[in-house]
PDB file of N, H, CA, C and O in Angstrom:
ATOM      1  N   MET A   1      22.087  68.812  91.998  1.00  0.00           N
ATOM      2  CA  MET A   1      21.755  67.907  90.533  1.00  0.00           C
ATOM      3  C   MET A   1      22.815  68.898  89.602  1.00  0.00           C
ATOM      4  O   MET A   1      23.524  68.300  88.792  1.00  0.00           O
ATOM      5  N   HIS A   2      22.925  70.182  89.684  1.00  0.00           N
ATOM      6  H   HIS A   2      22.350  70.667  90.342  1.00  0.00           H
ATOM      7  CA  HIS A   2      22.759  70.788  88.486  1.00  0.00           C
ATOM      8  C   HIS A   2      24.382  70.944  88.275  1.00  0.00           C
ATOM      9  O   HIS A   2      24.957  70.627  87.233  1.00  0.00           O
ATOM     10  N   SER A   3      25.181  71.620  89.728  1.00  0.00           N
ATOM     11  H   SER A   3      24.714  71.878  90.574  1.00  0.00           H
ATOM     12  CA  SER A   3      26.433  71.041  90.010  1.00  0.00           C
ATOM     13  C   SER A   3      27.052  69.867  89.655  1.00  0.00           C
ATOM     14  O   SER A   3      28.035  70.029  88.932  1.00  0.00           O
ATOM     15  N   ILE A   4      26.742  68.597  89.979  1.00  0.00           N
ATOM     16  H   ILE A   4      25.943  68.466  90.566  1.00  0.00           H
ATOM     17  CA  ILE A   4      27.092  67.285  89.822  1.00  0.00           C
ATOM     18  C   ILE A   4      27.307  66.979  88.273  1.00  0.00           C
ATOM     19  O   ILE A   4      28.176  66.184  87.916  1.00  0.00           O
ATOM     20  N   ALA A   5      26.606  67.542  87.504  1.00  0.00           N
ATOM     21  H   ALA A   5      25.900  68.188  87.794  1.00  0.00           H
ATOM     22  CA  ALA A   5      26.218  67.699  86.144  1.00  0.00           C
ATOM     23  C   ALA A   5      27.320  68.540  85.435  1.00  0.00           C
ATOM     24  O   ALA A   5      27.848  68.059  84.433  1.00  0.00           O
ATOM     25  N   ARG A   6      27.656  69.617  85.834  1.00  0.00           N
ATOM     26  H   ARG A   6      27.227  70.008  86.648  1.00  0.00           H
ATOM     27  CA  ARG A   6      28.620  70.765  85.619  1.00  0.00           C
ATOM     28  C   ARG A   6      29.920  70.151  85.869  1.00  0.00           C
ATOM     29  O   ARG A   6      30.838  69.938  85.077  1.00  0.00           O
ATOM     30  N   ALA A   7      29.833  69.918  87.051  1.00  0.00           N
ATOM     31  H   ALA A   7      29.088  70.091  87.695  1.00  0.00           H
ATOM     32  CA  ALA A   7      31.589  69.244  87.243  1.00  0.00           C
ATOM     33  C   ALA A   7      32.220  67.815  86.905  1.00  0.00           C
ATOM     34  O   ALA A   7      33.434  67.772  87.103  1.00  0.00           O
ATOM     35  N   SER A   8      31.684  66.737  86.475  1.00  0.00           N
ATOM     36  H   SER A   8      30.697  66.773  86.314  1.00  0.00           H
ATOM     37  CA  SER A   8      31.431  66.180  85.610  1.00  0.00           C
ATOM     38  C   SER A   8      31.370  66.590  83.761  1.00  0.00           C
ATOM     39  O   SER A   8      31.429  66.040  82.661  1.00  0.00           O
ATOM     40  N   ALA A   9      31.302  67.175  84.038  1.00  0.00           N
ATOM     41  H   ALA A   9      31.255  67.621  84.932  1.00  0.00           H
ATOM     42  CA  ALA A   9      31.032  68.047  82.529  1.00  0.00           C
ATOM     43  C   ALA A   9      33.374  68.490  82.204  1.00  0.00           C
ATOM     44  O   ALA A   9      34.300  68.318  81.411  1.00  0.00           O
ATOM     45  N   ARG A  10      33.096  68.961  83.242  1.00  0.00           N
ATOM     46  H   ARG A  10      32.344  69.101  83.887  1.00  0.00           H
ATOM     47  CA  ARG A  10      35.242  68.935  83.292  1.00  0.00           C
ATOM     48  C   ARG A  10      36.070  68.203  82.457  1.00  0.00           C
ATOM     49  O   ARG A  10      36.297  67.039  82.786  1.00  0.00           O
ATOM     50  N   PRO A  11      36.673  68.736  81.232  1.00  0.00           N
ATOM     51  CA  PRO A  11      37.640  67.902  81.240  1.00  0.00           C
ATOM     52  C   PRO A  11      38.660  67.325  81.792  1.00  0.00           C
ATOM     53  O   PRO A  11      39.098  66.268  81.339  1.00  0.00           O
ATOM     54  N   TYR A  12      39.448  68.220  83.357  1.00  0.00           N
ATOM     55  H   TYR A  12      39.092  69.080  83.725  1.00  0.00           H
ATOM     56  CA  TYR A  12      40.461  68.378  83.978  1.00  0.00           C
ATOM     57  C   TYR A  12      39.638  68.401  85.407  1.00  0.00           C
ATOM     58  O   TYR A  12      38.448  68.702  85.499  1.00  0.00           O
ATOM     59  N   PRO A  13      40.270  68.126  86.218  1.00  0.00           N
ATOM     60  CA  PRO A  13      39.768  67.914  88.103  1.00  0.00           C
ATOM     61  C   PRO A  13      39.831  69.694  88.192  1.00  0.00           C
ATOM     62  O   PRO A  13      40.489  70.591  87.665  1.00  0.00           O
ATOM     63  N   MET A  14      38.880  69.590  89.054  1.00  0.00           N
ATOM     64  H   MET A  14      38.345  68.861  89.482  1.00  0.00           H
ATOM     65  CA  MET A  14      39.174  71.314  89.840  1.00  0.00           C
ATOM     66  C   MET A  14      40.544  71.560  90.409  1.00  0.00           C
ATOM     67  O   MET A  14      40.864  70.788  91.313  1.00  0.00           O
ATOM     68  N   PRO A  15      41.578  72.651  89.998  1.00  0.00           N
ATOM     69  CA  PRO A  15      42.488  72.697  91.483  1.00  0.00           C
ATOM     70  C   PRO A  15      42.520  72.738  93.008  1.00  0.00           C
ATOM     71  O   PRO A  15      41.338  72.977  93.256  1.00  0.00           O
ATOM     72  N   SER A  16      42.778  72.703  93.489  1.00  0.00           N
ATOM     73  H   SER A  16      43.738  72.510  93.287  1.00  0.00           H
ATOM     74  CA  SER A  16      42.706  72.719  94.554  1.00  0.00           C
ATOM     75  C   SER A  16      42.399  74.058  95.428  1.00  0.00           C
ATOM     76  O   SER A  16      41.889  74.129  96.546  1.00  0.00           O
ATOM     77  N   HIS A  17      42.800  74.952  94.696  1.00  0.00           N
ATOM     78  H   HIS A  17      43.214  74.895  93.787  1.00  0.00           H
ATOM     79  CA  HIS A  17      43.016  76.327  94.925  1.00  0.00           C
ATOM     80  C   HIS A  17      41.563  77.306  94.612  1.00  0.00           C
ATOM     81  O   HIS A  17      41.090  78.275  95.205  1.00  0.00           O
ATOM     82  N   GLU A  18      40.948  76.205  92.860  1.00  0.00           N
ATOM     83  H   GLU A  18      41.333  75.417  92.378  1.00  0.00           H
ATOM     84  CA  GLU A  18      39.737  76.915  92.971  1.00  0.00           C
ATOM     85  C   GLU A  18      38.986  76.250  94.030  1.00  0.00           C
ATOM     86  O   GLU A  18      38.028  76.787  94.586  1.00  0.00           O
ATOM     87  N   ILE A  19      39.347  75.268  94.266  1.00  0.00           N
ATOM     88  H   ILE A  19      40.125  74.832  93.815  1.00  0.00           H
ATOM     89  CA  ILE A  19      37.860  74.821  95.337  1.00  0.00           C
ATOM     90  C   ILE A  19      38.027  75.862  96.597  1.00  0.00           C
ATOM     91  O   ILE A  19      36.981  76.259  97.113  1.00  0.00           O
ATOM     92  N   LEU A  20      39.045  76.241  97.025  1.00  0.00           N
ATOM     93  H   LEU A  20      39.894  75.918  96.607  1.00  0.00           H
ATOM     94  CA  LEU A  20      39.249  77.259  98.522  1.00  0.00           C
ATOM     95  C   LEU A  20      38.240  78.127  98.528  1.00  0.00           C
ATOM     96  O   LEU A  20      37.289  78.262  99.297  1.00  0.00           O
ATOM     97  N   ASN A  21      38.761  79.025  97.021  1.00  0.00           N
ATOM     98  H   ASN A  21      39.533  78.915  96.395  1.00  0.00           H
ATOM     99  CA  ASN A  21      38.098  79.439  96.967  1.00  0.00           C
ATOM    100  C   ASN A  21      36.747  79.937  96.782  1.00  0.00           C
ATOM    101  O   ASN A  21      36.413  81.122  96.754  1.00  0.00           O
ATOM    102  N   GLU A  22      35.765  78.594  96.618  1.00  0.00           N
ATOM    103  H   GLU A  22      36.036  77.632  96.641  1.00  0.00           H
ATOM    104  CA  GLU A  22      34.697  78.640  96.556  1.00  0.00           C
ATOM    105  C   GLU A  22      34.049  78.194  98.274  1.00  0.00           C
ATOM    106  O   GLU A  22      32.892  78.466  98.592  1.00  0.00           O
ATOM    107  N   VAL A  23      35.489  77.160  99.674  1.00  0.00           N
ATOM    108  H   VAL A  23      36.430  76.940  99.416  1.00  0.00           H
ATOM    109  CA  VAL A  23      35.509  77.545 100.684  1.00  0.00           C
ATOM    110  C   VAL A  23      35.466  79.278 100.964  1.00  0.00           C
ATOM    111  O   VAL A  23      34.845  79.649 101.959  1.00  0.00           O
ATOM    112  N   GLN A  24      36.098  80.275 100.120  1.00  0.00           N
ATOM    113  H   GLN A  24      36.603  79.973  99.312  1.00  0.00           H
ATOM    114  CA  GLN A  24      36.339  81.601 101.597  1.00  0.00           C
ATOM    115  C   GLN A  24      34.746  82.428 100.715  1.00  0.00           C
ATOM    116  O   GLN A  24      34.201  83.371 101.287  1.00  0.00           O
ATOM    117  N   GLN A  25      34.150  81.871  99.241  1.00  0.00           N
ATOM    118  H   GLN A  25      34.593  81.104  98.776  1.00  0.00           H
ATOM    119  CA  GLN A  25      32.306  82.133  99.143  1.00  0.00           C
ATOM    120  C   GLN A  25      31.764  81.326 100.363  1.00  0.00           C
ATOM    121  O   GLN A  25      31.316  82.107 101.202  1.00  0.00           O
ATOM    122  N   LEU A  26      31.683  80.344 100.643  1.00  0.00           N
ATOM    123  H   LEU A  26      32.047  79.710  99.961  1.00  0.00           H
ATOM    124  CA  LEU A  26      30.758  79.333 101.290  1.00  0.00           C
ATOM    125  C   LEU A  26      30.873  80.503 103.155  1.00  0.00           C
ATOM    126  O   LEU A  26      29.936  80.655 103.939  1.00  0.00           O
ATOM    127  N   TYR A  27      32.036  80.976 103.278  1.00  0.00           N
ATOM    128  H   TYR A  27      32.798  80.852 102.642  1.00  0.00           H
ATOM    129  CA  TYR A  27      32.759  81.711 104.651  1.00  0.00           C
ATOM    130  C   TYR A  27      31.900  82.900 104.251  1.00  0.00           C
ATOM    131  O   TYR A  27      30.971  83.267 104.970  1.00  0.00           O
ATOM    132  N   ASN A  28      32.119  83.334 103.431  1.00  0.00           N
ATOM    133  H   ASN A  28      32.874  83.036 102.846  1.00  0.00           H
ATOM    134  CA  ASN A  28      30.794  84.911 103.404  1.00  0.00           C
ATOM    135  C   ASN A  28      29.518  84.385 103.625  1.00  0.00           C
ATOM    136  O   ASN A  28      28.753  84.658 104.549  1.00  0.00           O
ATOM    137  N   VAL A  29      29.349  83.571 102.654  1.00  0.00           N
ATOM    138  H   VAL A  29      29.971  83.350 101.903  1.00  0.00           H
ATOM    139  CA  VAL A  29      27.576  83.082 102.877  1.00  0.00           C
ATOM    140  C   VAL A  29      27.005  83.199 104.268  1.00  0.00           C
ATOM    141  O   VAL A  29      25.983  83.803 104.596  1.00  0.00           O
ATOM    142  N   SER A  30      28.266  82.172 105.418  1.00  0.00           N
ATOM    143  H   SER A  30      29.096  81.682 105.152  1.00  0.00           H
ATOM    144  CA  SER A  30      27.532  82.075 106.390  1.00  0.00           C
ATOM    145  C   SER A  30      27.771  83.394 106.993  1.00  0.00           C
ATOM    146  O   SER A  30      26.768  83.865 107.529  1.00  0.00           O
ATOM    147  N   ASP A  31      28.464  83.864 107.029  1.00  0.00           N
ATOM    148  H   ASP A  31      29.279  83.481 106.594  1.00  0.00           H
ATOM    149  CA  ASP A  31      28.696  84.968 107.698  1.00  0.00           C
ATOM    150  C   ASP A  31      27.045  86.037 107.382  1.00  0.00           C
ATOM    151  O   ASP A  31      26.124  86.254 108.169  1.00  0.00           O
ATOM    152  N   ARG A  32      27.212  86.475 106.028  1.00  0.00           N
ATOM    153  H   ARG A  32      27.961  86.298 105.389  1.00  0.00           H
ATOM    154  CA  ARG A  32      26.170  86.448 105.813  1.00  0.00           C
ATOM    155  C   ARG A  32      24.726  86.674 106.618  1.00  0.00           C
ATOM    156  O   ARG A  32      23.993  87.589 106.996  1.00  0.00           O
ATOM    157  N   LEU A  33      24.816  85.211 106.624  1.00  0.00           N
ATOM    158  H   LEU A  33      25.411  84.468 106.317  1.00  0.00           H
ATOM    159  CA  LEU A  33      23.192  84.733 107.262  1.00  0.00           C
ATOM    160  C   LEU A  33      23.050  85.312 108.740  1.00  0.00           C
ATOM    161  O   LEU A  33      22.135  85.927 109.286  1.00  0.00           O
ATOM    162  N   ASP A  34      24.742  84.731 109.340  1.00  0.00           N
ATOM    163  H   ASP A  34      25.485  84.231 108.896  1.00  0.00           H
ATOM    164  CA  ASP A  34      24.975  85.150 110.447  1.00  0.00           C
ATOM    165  C   ASP A  34      24.547  86.646 110.881  1.00  0.00           C
ATOM    166  O   ASP A  34      24.115  86.845 112.016  1.00  0.00           O
ATOM    167  N   SER A  35      24.702  87.862 109.790  1.00  0.00           N
ATOM    168  H   SER A  35      25.053  87.701 108.867  1.00  0.00           H
ATOM    169  CA  SER A  35      24.468  88.988 110.218  1.00  0.00           C
ATOM    170  C   SER A  35      22.784  89.763 110.317  1.00  0.00           C
ATOM    171  O   SER A  35      22.177  90.513 111.082  1.00  0.00           O
ATOM    172  N   LEU A  36      22.512  88.942 108.869  1.00  0.00           N
ATOM    173  H   LEU A  36      23.005  88.333 108.248  1.00  0.00           H
ATOM    174  CA  LEU A  36      21.060  88.816 108.995  1.00  0.00           C
ATOM    175  C   LEU A  36      19.935  88.900 110.281  1.00  0.00           C
ATOM    176  O   LEU A  36      19.137  89.752 110.672  1.00  0.00           O
ATOM    177  N   ALA A  37      20.330  87.536 110.709  1.00  0.00           N
ATOM    178  H   ALA A  37      20.979  86.844 110.391  1.00  0.00           H
ATOM    179  CA  ALA A  37      19.393  86.829 111.808  1.00  0.00           C
ATOM    180  C   ALA A  37      18.863  87.662 112.528  1.00  0.00           C
ATOM    181  O   ALA A  37      17.637  87.585 112.610  1.00  0.00           O
ATOM    182  N   PRO A  38      19.844  89.183 113.616  1.00  0.00           N
ATOM    183  CA  PRO A  38      18.803  89.788 113.845  1.00  0.00           C
ATOM    184  C   PRO A  38      18.264  90.314 113.482  1.00  0.00           C
ATOM    185  O   PRO A  38      17.230  90.887 113.825  1.00  0.00           O
ATOM    186  N   GLN A  39      18.767  90.271 112.758  1.00  0.00           N
ATOM    187  H   GLN A  39      19.607  89.806 112.480  1.00  0.00           H
ATOM    188  CA  GLN A  39      16.841  91.979 111.902  1.00  0.00           C
ATOM    189  C   GLN A  39      15.775  91.463 111.294  1.00  0.00           C
ATOM    190  O   GLN A  39      14.750  92.049 110.946  1.00  0.00           O
ATOM    191  N   HIS A  40      16.195  89.810 111.129  1.00  0.00           N
ATOM    192  H   HIS A  40      17.027  89.334 111.412  1.00  0.00           H
ATOM    193  CA  HIS A  40      14.984  88.885 110.848  1.00  0.00           C
ATOM    194  C   HIS A  40      14.298  88.229 112.417  1.00  0.00           C
ATOM    195  O   HIS A  40      14.647  87.057 112.275  1.00  0.00           O
ATOM    196  N   PRO A  41      13.936  88.248 113.086  1.00  0.00           N
ATOM    197  CA  PRO A  41      13.167  88.063 114.601  1.00  0.00           C
ATOM    198  C   PRO A  41      12.584  86.692 113.711  1.00  0.00           C
ATOM    199  O   PRO A  41      13.092  85.572 113.662  1.00  0.00           O
ATOM    200  N   LEU A  42      11.341  87.191 113.031  1.00  0.00           N
ATOM    201  H   LEU A  42      10.928  88.101 113.071  1.00  0.00           H
ATOM    202  CA  LEU A  42      10.738  85.767 113.245  1.00  0.00           C
ATOM    203  C   LEU A  42      11.599  84.680 112.406  1.00  0.00           C
ATOM    204  O   LEU A  42      11.539  83.563 112.918  1.00  0.00           O
ATOM    205  N   VAL A  43      12.072  84.727 111.699  1.00  0.00           N
ATOM    206  H   VAL A  43      12.120  85.635 111.283  1.00  0.00           H
ATOM    207  CA  VAL A  43      13.686  83.231 110.577  1.00  0.00           C
ATOM    208  C   VAL A  43      14.622  83.360 111.431  1.00  0.00           C
ATOM    209  O   VAL A  43      15.503  82.524 111.226  1.00  0.00           O
ATOM    210  N   SER A  44      14.875  84.169 112.479  1.00  0.00           N
ATOM    211  H   SER A  44      14.160  84.848 112.646  1.00  0.00           H
ATOM    212  CA  SER A  44      16.424  83.924 113.033  1.00  0.00           C
ATOM    213  C   SER A  44      16.999  82.942 113.471  1.00  0.00           C
ATOM    214  O   SER A  44      18.224  82.898 113.351  1.00  0.00           O
ATOM    215  N   ASP A  45      16.429  82.062 113.990  1.00  0.00           N
ATOM    216  H   ASP A  45      15.434  82.097 114.089  1.00  0.00           H
ATOM    217  CA  ASP A  45      16.981  80.219 114.787  1.00  0.00           C
ATOM    218  C   ASP A  45      17.361  80.237 113.484  1.00  0.00           C
ATOM    219  O   ASP A  45      18.506  80.608 113.226  1.00  0.00           O
ATOM    220  N   ALA A  46      16.051  79.654 111.931  1.00  0.00           N
ATOM    221  H   ALA A  46      15.121  79.353 112.141  1.00  0.00           H
ATOM    222  CA  ALA A  46      17.105  79.124 111.197  1.00  0.00           C
ATOM    223  C   ALA A  46      17.633  79.992 110.417  1.00  0.00           C
ATOM    224  O   ALA A  46      16.776  80.272 109.578  1.00  0.00           O
ATOM    225  N   LEU A  47      18.294  80.401 110.287  1.00  0.00           N
ATOM    226  H   LEU A  47      18.990  80.174 110.968  1.00  0.00           H
ATOM    227  CA  LEU A  47      19.019  81.817 109.346  1.00  0.00           C
ATOM    228  C   LEU A  47      20.417  81.233 110.109  1.00  0.00           C
ATOM    229  O   LEU A  47      21.390  80.684 109.592  1.00  0.00           O
ATOM    230  N   LEU A  48      20.125  81.593 111.689  1.00  0.00           N
ATOM    231  H   LEU A  48      19.335  82.039 112.109  1.00  0.00           H
ATOM    232  CA  LEU A  48      21.775  80.712 112.311  1.00  0.00           C
ATOM    233  C   LEU A  48      22.165  79.551 112.391  1.00  0.00           C
ATOM    234  O   LEU A  48      23.215  79.436 113.023  1.00  0.00           O
ATOM    235  N   THR A  49      21.603  78.344 111.878  1.00  0.00           N
ATOM    236  H   THR A  49      20.750  78.437 111.364  1.00  0.00           H
ATOM    237  CA  THR A  49      21.069  77.478 111.828  1.00  0.00           C
ATOM    238  C   THR A  49      21.875  76.503 110.193  1.00  0.00           C
ATOM    239  O   THR A  49      22.829  75.816 109.827  1.00  0.00           O
ATOM    240  N   ILE A  50      20.838  77.023 109.830  1.00  0.00           N
ATOM    241  H   ILE A  50      20.063  77.581 110.127  1.00  0.00           H
ATOM    242  CA  ILE A  50      21.392  77.822 108.332  1.00  0.00           C
ATOM    243  C   ILE A  50      22.722  77.718 108.213  1.00  0.00           C
ATOM    244  O   ILE A  50      23.221  76.612 108.006  1.00  0.00           O
ATOM    245  N   ALA A  51      23.233  78.463 108.287  1.00  0.00           N
ATOM    246  H   ALA A  51      22.828  79.362 108.456  1.00  0.00           H
ATOM    247  CA  ALA A  51      24.465  80.088 108.953  1.00  0.00           C
ATOM    248  C   ALA A  51      25.831  78.432 108.732  1.00  0.00           C
ATOM    249  O   ALA A  51      26.652  78.084 107.883  1.00  0.00           O
ATOM    250  N   GLY A  52      25.198  77.765 110.416  1.00  0.00           N
ATOM    251  H   GLY A  52      24.531  78.048 111.105  1.00  0.00           H
ATOM    252  CA  GLY A  52      26.780  76.996 110.916  1.00  0.00           C
ATOM    253  C   GLY A  52      26.211  75.967 109.559  1.00  0.00           C
ATOM    254  O   GLY A  52      27.111  75.772 108.742  1.00  0.00           O
ATOM    255  N   SER A  53      25.200  75.460 109.295  1.00  0.00           N
ATOM    256  H   SER A  53      24.469  75.619 109.959  1.00  0.00           H
ATOM    257  CA  SER A  53      25.651  74.443 108.799  1.00  0.00           C
ATOM    258  C   SER A  53      26.055  74.536 106.706  1.00  0.00           C
ATOM    259  O   SER A  53      25.979  73.858 105.682  1.00  0.00           O
ATOM    260  N   VAL A  54      26.499  75.952 107.237  1.00  0.00           N
ATOM    261  H   VAL A  54      26.561  76.504 108.069  1.00  0.00           H
ATOM    262  CA  VAL A  54      26.694  76.462 105.557  1.00  0.00           C
ATOM    263  C   VAL A  54      28.763  76.199 105.940  1.00  0.00           C
ATOM    264  O   VAL A  54      29.602  75.594 105.271  1.00  0.00           O
ATOM    265  N   ARG A  55      28.927  77.083 107.468  1.00  0.00           N
ATOM    266  H   ARG A  55      28.246  77.574 108.011  1.00  0.00           H
ATOM    267  CA  ARG A  55      30.065  76.937 107.266  1.00  0.00           C
ATOM    268  C   ARG A  55      30.503  75.410 108.152  1.00  0.00           C
ATOM    269  O   ARG A  55      31.690  75.096 108.069  1.00  0.00           O
ATOM    270  N   ASN A  56      29.776  74.681 108.799  1.00  0.00           N
ATOM    271  H   ASN A  56      28.811  74.936 108.867  1.00  0.00           H
ATOM    272  CA  ASN A  56      30.464  73.163 109.026  1.00  0.00           C
ATOM    273  C   ASN A  56      30.744  72.434 107.212  1.00  0.00           C
ATOM    274  O   ASN A  56      31.173  71.331 106.873  1.00  0.00           O
ATOM    275  N   THR A  57      30.494  73.078 106.763  1.00  0.00           N
ATOM    276  H   THR A  57      30.146  73.974 107.038  1.00  0.00           H
ATOM    277  CA  THR A  57      30.390  72.190 104.993  1.00  0.00           C
ATOM    278  C   THR A  57      31.572  72.765 103.969  1.00  0.00           C
ATOM    279  O   THR A  57      31.998  72.255 102.933  1.00  0.00           O
ATOM    280  N   ALA A  58      32.089  74.456 104.864  1.00  0.00           N
ATOM    281  H   ALA A  58      31.743  74.870 105.706  1.00  0.00           H
ATOM    282  CA  ALA A  58      33.323  75.278 104.549  1.00  0.00           C
ATOM    283  C   ALA A  58      34.629  74.390 104.602  1.00  0.00           C
ATOM    284  O   ALA A  58      35.535  74.066 103.834  1.00  0.00           O
ATOM    285  N   THR A  59      34.115  74.090 106.370  1.00  0.00           N
ATOM    286  H   THR A  59      33.379  74.354 106.993  1.00  0.00           H
ATOM    287  CA  THR A  59      35.104  73.169 106.840  1.00  0.00           C
ATOM    288  C   THR A  59      35.082  71.982 106.474  1.00  0.00           C
ATOM    289  O   THR A  59      36.298  71.923 106.292  1.00  0.00           O
ATOM    290  N   LEU A  60      34.757  71.040 106.225  1.00  0.00           N
ATOM    291  H   LEU A  60      33.769  71.089 106.372  1.00  0.00           H
ATOM    292  CA  LEU A  60      34.933  69.791 105.532  1.00  0.00           C
ATOM    293  C   LEU A  60      35.697  69.790 104.182  1.00  0.00           C
ATOM    294  O   LEU A  60      36.465  69.024 103.599  1.00  0.00           O
ATOM    295  N   LEU A  61      35.129  71.012 103.952  1.00  0.00           N
ATOM    296  H   LEU A  61      34.505  71.634 104.426  1.00  0.00           H
ATOM    297  CA  LEU A  61      35.654  71.045 102.002  1.00  0.00           C
ATOM    298  C   LEU A  61      37.444  71.214 102.338  1.00  0.00           C
ATOM    299  O   LEU A  61      38.256  70.666 101.592  1.00  0.00           O
ATOM    300  N   GLU A  62      37.838  71.954 103.426  1.00  0.00           N
ATOM    301  H   GLU A  62      37.179  72.398 104.032  1.00  0.00           H
ATOM    302  CA  GLU A  62      38.446  72.628 103.975  1.00  0.00           C
ATOM    303  C   GLU A  62      39.297  71.003 104.047  1.00  0.00           C
ATOM    304  O   GLU A  62      39.989  70.250 103.362  1.00  0.00           O
ATOM    305  N   VAL A  63      38.847  71.095 105.008  1.00  0.00           N
ATOM    306  H   VAL A  63      38.285  71.706 105.565  1.00  0.00           H
ATOM    307  CA  VAL A  63      39.700  69.838 105.230  1.00  0.00           C
ATOM    308  C   VAL A  63      39.782  68.900 104.379  1.00  0.00           C
ATOM    309  O   VAL A  63      40.744  68.146 104.523  1.00  0.00           O
ATOM    310  N   LEU A  64      38.627  68.571 102.991  1.00  0.00           N
ATOM    311  H   LEU A  64      37.845  69.184 102.874  1.00  0.00           H
ATOM    312  CA  LEU A  64      39.148  67.145 102.630  1.00  0.00           C
ATOM    313  C   LEU A  64      40.837  67.910 100.989  1.00  0.00           C
ATOM    314  O   LEU A  64      41.627  67.308 100.263  1.00  0.00           O
ATOM    315  N   VAL A  65      40.500  69.485 101.242  1.00  0.00           N
ATOM    316  H   VAL A  65      39.858  69.975 101.832  1.00  0.00           H
ATOM    317  CA  VAL A  65      42.069  69.805 100.360  1.00  0.00           C
ATOM    318  C   VAL A  65      42.899  69.265 100.981  1.00  0.00           C
ATOM    319  O   VAL A  65      43.505  68.338 100.443  1.00  0.00           O
ATOM    320  N   ALA A  66      43.313  69.774 102.739  1.00  0.00           N
ATOM    321  H   ALA A  66      42.821  70.527 103.175  1.00  0.00           H
ATOM    322  CA  ALA A  66      44.429  69.915 102.707  1.00  0.00           C
ATOM    323  C   ALA A  66      44.482  67.805 103.317  1.00  0.00           C
ATOM    324  O   ALA A  66      45.586  67.553 103.799  1.00  0.00           O
ATOM    325  N   THR A  67      43.753  66.861 103.309  1.00  0.00           N
ATOM    326  H   THR A  67      42.856  67.066 102.917  1.00  0.00           H
ATOM    327  CA  THR A  67      44.187  65.231 103.703  1.00  0.00           C
ATOM    328  C   THR A  67      44.315  64.694 101.811  1.00  0.00           C
ATOM    329  O   THR A  67      44.989  63.870 101.194  1.00  0.00           O
ATOM    330  N   LYS A  68      43.338  65.628 101.485  1.00  0.00           N
ATOM    331  H   LYS A  68      42.790  66.297 101.986  1.00  0.00           H
ATOM    332  CA  LYS A  68      43.274  64.422 100.046  1.00  0.00           C
ATOM    333  C   LYS A  68      44.577  65.160  98.593  1.00  0.00           C
ATOM    334  O   LYS A  68      45.575  64.790  97.975  1.00  0.00           O
ATOM    335  N   LEU A  69      43.636  66.399  98.705  1.00  0.00           N
ATOM    336  H   LEU A  69      42.825  66.699  99.207  1.00  0.00           H
ATOM    337  CA  LEU A  69      44.592  67.363  97.519  1.00  0.00           C
ATOM    338  C   LEU A  69      45.126  68.243  97.041  1.00  0.00           C
ATOM    339  O   LEU A  69      45.131  68.818  95.953  1.00  0.00           O
ATOM    340  N   ALA A  70      46.043  68.383  98.842  1.00  0.00           N
ATOM    341  H   ALA A  70      46.039  67.916  99.726  1.00  0.00           H
ATOM    342  CA  ALA A  70      47.335  68.883  99.244  1.00  0.00           C
ATOM    343  C   ALA A  70      48.583  68.145  99.069  1.00  0.00           C
ATOM    344  O   ALA A  70      48.805  67.171  99.788  1.00  0.00           O
ATOM    345  N   PRO A  71      49.792  68.689  97.778  1.00  0.00           N
ATOM    346  CA  PRO A  71      50.551  67.933  98.008  1.00  0.00           C
ATOM    347  C   PRO A  71      51.362  67.368  99.223  1.00  0.00           C
ATOM    348  O   PRO A  71      51.233  67.808 100.366  1.00  0.00           O
ATOM    349  N   LEU A  72      51.698  66.964  99.083  1.00  0.00           N
ATOM    350  H   LEU A  72      51.803  66.607  98.155  1.00  0.00           H
ATOM    351  CA  LEU A  72      52.958  65.601 100.895  1.00  0.00           C
ATOM    352  C   LEU A  72      54.211  66.040 100.641  1.00  0.00           C
ATOM    353  O   LEU A  72      54.987  65.563  99.813  1.00  0.00           O
ATOM    354  N   SER A  73      54.468  67.298 101.635  1.00  0.00           N
ATOM    355  H   SER A  73      53.838  67.686 102.307  1.00  0.00           H
ATOM    356  CA  SER A  73      56.009  68.266 101.760  1.00  0.00           C
ATOM    357  C   SER A  73      56.692  66.652 101.962  1.00  0.00           C
ATOM    358  O   SER A  73      56.265  65.542 102.280  1.00  0.00           O
ATOM    359  N   GLY A  74      57.964  67.243 101.584  1.00  0.00           N
ATOM    360  H   GLY A  74      58.310  68.145 101.326  1.00  0.00           H
ATOM    361  CA  GLY A  74      59.041  66.371 102.169  1.00  0.00           C
ATOM    362  C   GLY A  74      58.633  64.626 101.091  1.00  0.00           C
ATOM    363  O   GLY A  74      59.520  63.857 101.460  1.00  0.00           O
ATOM    364  N   PHE A  75      57.930  64.039 100.280  1.00  0.00           N
ATOM    365  H   PHE A  75      57.210  64.664  99.979  1.00  0.00           H
ATOM    366  CA  PHE A  75      56.859  63.045 100.090  1.00  0.00           C
ATOM    367  C   PHE A  75      57.992  62.697  99.280  1.00  0.00           C
ATOM    368  O   PHE A  75      58.644  61.849  99.889  1.00  0.00           O
ATOM    369  N   GLY A  76      58.479  62.960  98.248  1.00  0.00           N
ATOM    370  H   GLY A  76      57.950  63.650  97.753  1.00  0.00           H
ATOM    371  CA  GLY A  76      59.609  62.460  97.667  1.00  0.00           C
ATOM    372  C   GLY A  76      61.274  62.469  97.912  1.00  0.00           C
ATOM    373  O   GLY A  76      62.315  61.891  97.598  1.00  0.00           O
ATOM    374  N   SER A  77      60.715  63.585  98.725  1.00  0.00           N
ATOM    375  H   SER A  77      59.870  64.054  98.980  1.00  0.00           H
ATOM    376  CA  SER A  77      62.530  63.985  98.987  1.00  0.00           C
ATOM    377  C   SER A  77      63.156  62.335  99.550  1.00  0.00           C
ATOM    378  O   SER A  77      64.190  61.872  99.067  1.00  0.00           O
ATOM    379  N   ALA A  78      62.221  61.478 100.782  1.00  0.00           N
ATOM    380  H   ALA A  78      61.382  61.854 101.175  1.00  0.00           H
ATOM    381  CA  ALA A  78      63.338  60.626 101.186  1.00  0.00           C
ATOM    382  C   ALA A  78      63.618  59.626 100.027  1.00  0.00           C
ATOM    383  O   ALA A  78      64.250  58.600 100.276  1.00  0.00           O
ATOM    384  N   SER A  79      63.314  59.803  99.169  1.00  0.00           N
ATOM    385  H   SER A  79      62.800  60.637  98.967  1.00  0.00           H
ATOM    386  CA  SER A  79      64.104  58.490  98.130  1.00  0.00           C
ATOM    387  C   SER A  79      65.093  58.770  96.989  1.00  0.00           C
ATOM    388  O   SER A  79      65.466  58.001  96.102  1.00  0.00           O
ATOM    389  N   ALA A  80      65.467  60.186  97.240  1.00  0.00           N
ATOM    390  H   ALA A  80      65.164  60.810  97.960  1.00  0.00           H
ATOM    391  CA  ALA A  80      66.542  61.038  96.634  1.00  0.00           C
ATOM    392  C   ALA A  80      68.244  60.803  97.510  1.00  0.00           C
ATOM    393  O   ALA A  80      69.228  61.435  97.127  1.00  0.00           O
TER     394      ALA A  80
END
């Protein structure tokens, strides 16, 4: 809920490069959780599951940026 309130308080939409920076942060978190799993055998399976979920979320955000926010290259040039 906190992130929704924070996002709606912005007077302008978040540029795609800022979202991609967050995607990279999610990938970093996933990598760190993966590396912690062998060190904590009692919660290893849970850490790996969460790491996979975070990685999947990062991938979905990348797809969102690529399909919804990235400029369409050559779109305007066809009508010129």
